[in-house]
Structure formats: C-alpha cells, structure tokens
C-alpha positions in Angstrom: 85.2 91.7 88.4 88.1 89.3 88.8 89.6 87.6 91.8 93.4 87.9 91.9 96.1 86.8 94.3 97.6 89.8 96.2 101.0 89.2 94.6 99.4 90.0 91.2 97.9 93.3 92.4 99.3 96.4 90.7 99.0 100.1 91.5 96.0 101.7 89.7 93.7 98.6 90.0 90.3 99.4 91.5 88.9 97.3 94.3 85.3 96.2 93.5 84.5 94.3 96.7 85.3 95.4 100.3 88.5 93.9 101.6 87.9 92.6 105.1 90.1 91.1 107.8 89.5 87.9 109.8 87.2 89.8 112.2 85.1 91.0 109.3 86.2 94.6 109.6 86.5 96.5 106.3 90.2 97.3 105.6 89.7 98.8 102.2 86.3 99.8 100.9 85.1 98.9 97.4 85.9 101.7 94.9 89.4 102.5 96.2 92.3 102.5 93.8 95.4 100.4 94.8 98.8 101.9 95.3 102.1 100.3 96.3 101.6 101.2 100.0 98.1 99.6 100.1 99.4 96.5 98.3 102.3 96.1 100.9 99.9 96.6 103.8 97.5 93.9 102.4 100.4 91.5 102.1 101.6 92.2 105.6 98.0 91.6 106.9 98.0 88.2 105.2 95.2 89.1 102.7 95.7 86.5 100.0 93.2 87.5 97.4 91.2 90.6 96.3 88.5 91.4 93.8 89.4 94.1 91.2 87.8 95.6 88.1 88.4 93.8 84.8 87.7 90.5 83.0 89.7 87.3 83.3 91.7 86.6 80.2 90.8 83.3 78.5 93.5 80.8 77.6 93.9 79.9 73.9 90.9 78.1 72.5 93.0 75.2 71.3 94.4 74.7 74.8 90.9 74.5 76.2 89.8 72.0 73.6 92.9 69.8 74.3 91.9 69.8 78.0 88.3 68.8 77.1 89.6 65.9 74.9 91.9 64.7 77.7 89.1 64.8 80.3 86.6 63.0 78.1 89.2 60.6 76.6 87.6 57.5 78.1 84.0 58.6 77.7 82.0 56.3 75.5 78.4 56.5 76.9 76.0 58.7 75.0 75.1 61.0 77.9 78.7 61.8 78.7 79.4 62.4 75.0 76.4 64.7 74.9 77.9 66.7 77.8 81.2 66.9 76.0 79.5 68.2 72.9 77.5 70.8 74.9 80.7 71.9 76.6 82.5 72.4 73.3 79.6 74.4 71.9 79.7 76.6 75.0 83.4 77.1 74.7 83.0 78.1 71.0 80.5 80.7 72.1 82.9 82.2 74.6 85.5 82.8 71.9 83.3 84.6 69.5 
C-alpha cells in the first residue's frame, strides 16, 4: 500500500483504504478501481491523498547514503555514530 497525492493517481489503480470526506462518510470504498471520472471527482472534493495498491519506489542507494552522510556530518560521539552505522546497515538490507 502506498499513499499518493491525488494528482499522481492514474486510471486502473486500486484503492486499498476507504476514501472518506471531512464528515467521515465513505466516498469510495476500498477495492474500487480508479478511472478518470473518479479522479476528477476526488480532485473537485479537495481529497488530497489516497492509498492505492503497490510499493513505494526506493531512491538510488547512493543518494540515500549521501543523505545519511550529510545528516551525520557533525556527529562525533560514539552513540550517534552507532546510530549512523545501524542506519546504513538497515539501508543496505533494504536494497538487497
């Protein structure tokens, strides 16, 4: 399941979580397949995000590691460095 902005929705995507309005009423039930008409209606109703089937694409591993290095650039205490090392190990596992 992935959360996407309504402007990224495409016909054929399958809703996996009920879409509800501000009053909590179900507008589109889970399991329904999107079409152009539904997407337009959701936009007009100011629904900003929906949950659809699929998996989020991961950014390139090198980009993720660059981000980690930037965030931990000033780290010098052993506990923070331990967290950095654990995070890098976790990221490595995600990309296997």
